[in-house]
Structures are given as structure tokens and as C-alpha cells.
N, C-alpha and C positions, 0 to 999 in steps of 0.2 A: 722725851728722849728718842733719838733716832739711832738706828743700828746701821753699821757699815761693816761688812765682812771683807777682809782682805787676807789672802794667803801670801805671806812674804817669805823670802829666802834670805839666807845670810851669805856674806862673802867668806873668803878664806880666813878672815880674822874674827868671824862670829858677829859682825855688825849687820844690822838689818838693812836691806836695800829695797827700794820701791815703796817707801812710806807714803801714805796718802796725804794730800794737802788738807789742812784743817782750818776752820775759821779762826780769826784772831781771838785771843783770850778765852779759848774754849776749854772746858773741863772735860777730860776724857777718861773713861775707865777702860783699861785694857786687860784682857785675860789671855794668857799665852798657853797654847796647847801644842806640845811637841809631837809631831807624827813620827812613829817608829820606822815606817817604811814608805817609800815613794809609791803612791797608788798606780802610777803609770808603769811600773816595773813588773808588777804581778802578772804572771802568765799561768793561765789555768788550762790544764789538760786532763782528759778523762783517764781513769786508771788503766794500766796496760792489760788488766784482766779482761776488760771489755773488748779488746781487739779480737779475741777468740769467740766472742758471742755471736750466735746465729739466731736471727729472729725468724720464727716460722708461724704462720697463721695470721689472723687479724688481731693486731695488738690494740686496736681501738674499740673492740667489742667488749661489752661489760662481762665481768667474770661471773657475776651472780645475775640470774634472770630477774627482770623487773617484777614479776609476780611474787618472787620471794620477799620483796620489800613491803608488800601489802599496801601499795600505793594505788589510789583510785585515779587512773588517768585515761 
């Protein structure tokens, strides 16, 4: 069995457009998954609370000293 993934869209009447060409007399299993939202429309923005945030000091330094972890390095 070979897999072929195709994301198809429907026209204004709900008919599929852009169906792939299949070999003659092929037996095909089709599973339909309806997407709720268009993934290209999602716009992600940080919360507005972060606009007032002020970073002071070194944010990449560890909070806990390495000696507190009891690591032999």
C-alpha cells in the first residue's frame, strides 16, 4: 500500500477540486478530516501585559549555582 497525502479544497457548492490522478482500476481508501480553521489565518501575539515588562540583569545566568546541584564537573 502506498500513501498519498493531498489537502483539497471545495468550491462554493461543496465539491472537491484538485483531485489527484489515480491509476486505472485502483482501489482507494479515503479518510476525510475537516479542519476547523485555516492554519494560515492564525496570528499569534504576545500578551499585552508583557509590553510593560522591563528586563534587568543577566537573564541567561542560572538562578541556582551549579554547586547546589551536586554535579561533578
